[in-house]
Every structure is written in C-alpha cells, then in structure tokens.
Steps between C-alpha positions, in 0.01 A plus 500: 500500500238742466278529192531817299212733539268522217421846375234421229220283613285308258143591534270217581219703348535524130233658282415276209270597212242229405612342164172577332539871566855490352365328204222752428730795563742375241208423258369848533843669456566280187167587340566867571847471334347343200235765470741782534736369240211491251379853603831687529513616138154649547593662832824654391446538133691332217854574424542720188634298200870550447626706204493319175760740345813646627735756322820655604780704357834341428652651816235323708534161343738236634607183312488213744554230239506437139116435518421702814455869569415735786271770431335731749613267783329193346715218363349357175606214282471535115223274362613204294887516553754322713840659526804338660564613867813679592787257541364249244779414263442456134735394222846548638507654850312811425225619742191474283285643776703804522498546129119459494470770760727726288296438194183596692661815636589605140139438384360737772783753514351856479161374429166506694384153582134408519364161607163353501458233768373170365464268808764318710750225436530171687682671780236769548705784336327741278549438122474793258519586144752794497603738246769781478385784261294259300757212496358169641777407754398124494536479119823710504682299769406163313590642165849605639553150615531574868183329610307194404123500392291296761270236377189722574623775258498347144521847351856521636616146382575633150706780632696244706555267210633800298741600784619139511560489124694831516687365803418812689516542881469176687579303185822686391830324485725562791770610265258770352490682834 
C-alpha cells in the first residue's frame, strides 16, 4: 500500500529567540505597564466626582423596595434601614415585602424626593439620606413599622422600638390586617 502524500511539511529550520532576549522583552513590557498604570490619571485627567445629591419629582421616582428607590436612573438604598424583600412572609401569610413597598410608595406619592448620597453599603450600592418634601424617609418607614433600624443607625432604634410597642407594620398581629 502506498503512503498518503503529506501536504504540510514540517520545517526543519525553526527560528528560535534566545531566552535572554525573551526575558528582557517581558521585563521591559512589564515595567512599561506599571509606569503607565501610575501615570494614566495624569495623562487622561481624573474622573469628575459623582453627584452627591439627587432630586426628582414623584413621577420620576420608582420604589424598588421598602428601603430602595430609583431616582434619575440611579438606584439608592435608604441609610440605616432594612426592609423585608418582596415575597418575605410575616405574621400569617402576608407578603411583608410588598406591604413595605406600598408604605414607601405612600410616603413619596405626589412629593419631590431629594437624596444626599452618603457612601456605599457592603454590596457596593449607593446609600443615601432621602426626604420627600421635608419628611425623612428612613425615619418615616421605620416609624411606620415596615423597616428595621440597622445597627449603624442608633437614631432610628427608638422609632423601631416604638413601632414594635404599637404593633405597627411588621409587628402587627395577622388578625389585625
């Protein structure tokens, strides 16, 4: 039987770079990359700081959750509060998350909302102190009983305690709903 014809021939002459030349080329490229990363902010300028305040009319505000709003295309969380997520059940079978969203929607209904950004939470989301026509939304949602005060917000702890004593919101009896 005849051997199949080889179309591709291996070249006996291969060009090889000396290892020292490869090492020095990589060293120069790495040094250049380090220098450029340190200089890029000076070459291209610094990014302008983000806005520290956001405001929007009620028609331009969306309630994402009991403690989260979308203003001017930016999603912000209220500082110092934690509301249940939609689908979270509380006493009985009621959807506490949906009720917290409804309570927040009532707080901002037909009101201009202004927020002052105050850093980021553990997940990197912007945190803000927001008000609707002068009403502090963090204080109002905790006082209504539809959100808990976080440990970093002692000024809201008394409001949560008062809501618990009044059995408002999350702490209401299932039969009271």
